[in-house]
C-alpha positions, 0 to 999 in steps of 0.5 A: 540407758533409756528405753522409752516407751509412750504410755508405758510405766517408767522404771528406774533402775539404780545399779549400786554394784553386785554380782549382777552387774559383773562380766568375766574379763577374758584375759584374766578370768576375773569378775569385773564390774561393766558399764550398765549403760550397755545392759541391753547388750547382755539383757536384750529381753529388756526390749521386750518389757512393757515399760520404759526404763532409764538407769543410774549407776554408782561410779564406781560400783560397789561391792554390797560388803562396802554399802552402808549408811552413806550408801543407803543416803545416796540411794534414798536421795536418787529416789527422792530426786526422781520420785515424781518422774517414775512410777517405780524403782529397781535397785541392783545390789550385791547379796551379802548386805542387801537385806540391811539396805532393804530395812534402812530403805523402808525406814529412810523413805517415809510415806513411800507409795511406790514400789522399790524392789531390790534385787541381785544375782548369784551368778553374774549376768554375762554368764551362762546359767545366771539368775540375774536376767530373770531376777531383774526382768521379774523385779522390773515387771513387779515395780511396773505393777498397777490396778486402777492406776494404784501400785500393786507393790507400793514398799521396799521389797527384795525380789529373788529366785521366784519370791517377793519378800518385804525388805525389813522382813528378809535375811540372806540365808545361802551364799551357794544357792539361787534361793539366797533369801528368806522371809521366816516370820512374814508371808512372801508378798508375791510368787513368780511362776508362769504368772505372778501371783500377788498375795494383796492382803500381806502387802503393805499399804500406806493409810493416806497418800502423803508426799514422800518425805526422805530421811538422810540422818543415821546414827551409827553407834550401834552394836551387836551382841551375839550371846553363846554359852561360856560368853565372859564378862570381859566380852560383854562388858567390853561391848557395852562400854564402847564409847559413845554407843547408844544401842546394842541388838542382843541376839539371845537363845530361843524366844529371848532367853539369856544367861541369868548370872547376876554379873551379866544382868547387873552389867545389862541393867547398869547400861540401860540405866545410863541411857543404853537402849538394848533390844533382844532379838532371838538367834533362830531364823524363825520365831519371836522373842517372848521375854514373859514365857520363861524366868530367864527372859523375864529377868531380861525385861526386868533389867529394862531390855526392849523386846525386838518381838520377830525383827530380823537382826538386820532390821533391828540394826537399822531401826536403831540407826534410824531412830537415833538418827532422828535425835530421839531420846532413848525412852523415846527410841525404846517406845518406837522399838515396841511399835511397827512403823512400817510393817517390820515386826509383829507386836502381840495384842497382849504386850501391853498389858504383860499377859 
C-alpha cells in the first residue's frame, strides 16, 4: 500500500499481525489475516490523513503470542533500512505481547530520534465497533507530528484507546475492554480527544541527534521467578539452576519484599555469587521496589539482588536480554540495571547513598 502526498510527512506502517489486521471469513465465521495492501478498502479514511503512507507486511502475519526476539530483530531491521526515508513508523501488533515488543525496541533502537508507535486493536478492523480504525489513524497522526520540523514524540510508544504511553513503561492490563494498556508508574505522554494534547515535559528526547544505532543481539537465557506464599525450595532451586541461565526477574511482594527463610536467602546468594543477575520488581501494578524500607527487602539487598525500581516485568525481561546480548559481564549488567538507559525506570536520588 502506498499513499503518496507531496511535501507531507512520510510514515511507514509495519504490519506484524494481530487482531487489527483480521477479517471474518463469511463461510466459516473464523478470523483470518487479510492482505494489508488492501487496507484502504477497510479504512478509506486514510485518504484524508495529511501524510504519505507506505506499508510492509510480515509474511505470514504473526499472532502476538508467537512474537519474540527474532521478530523484534526483524522490526528493528525494517526500521533501520528505512530510517532515512520516513519521518515516523507505526507498528501494527497483537496486544498480548505488545508491551514486551515496545520495551525491547526501546533498547534495540539506540539514538532513536523519530517516532515508533505501536498500536493494535481488541476488535478486528473489518468489524462493527472496531477500535482499530481510531487507534490506527491517531497513531499515524502522532508518528507524523512535528514542531519546528522536529518530531514531537521521538521515542518508542504504545497508542491505545486515546492514550499515548511510553513503550517500556506499559503493560497490558485488560483482555476484554478497549483500554487494554496502562502505564502506572509514568504519566501519559499524550491524550487524544477532539485534539491530541501532548505532555511535552514527559516525552523522552535524545541529548544529541546521533545516527541511529540498531542492535540485533539479544540473550534469551532469562527467567521469571514469581514469588507466592508457600513457595517451596524445589520451585526456587529449579529456576535458579536452569542450565546457562544468566538473569532472573524476581516478582516480589509490595515494595520488594520476599520470604526471609534462610534456605531462600542462601539460594539467592549462591546464585548471585556464581554470576546470576537477579532483578527485584514488584508484583503490584503501581509503585516501586525499595529494598531499604523493610528488613525482608534489605536481606535481599545483602544477598546481592539488584533493584528494578519501578520497572515493569516486561521491561526488566527485555532489558536483561539486551544487556547480556551486548556481551556485558554480570557486574556490568547489574550496573546498567541500576541506571535509566532510555527512561524505563525512575532511580531514586538517594539510591547510591543508601539512605
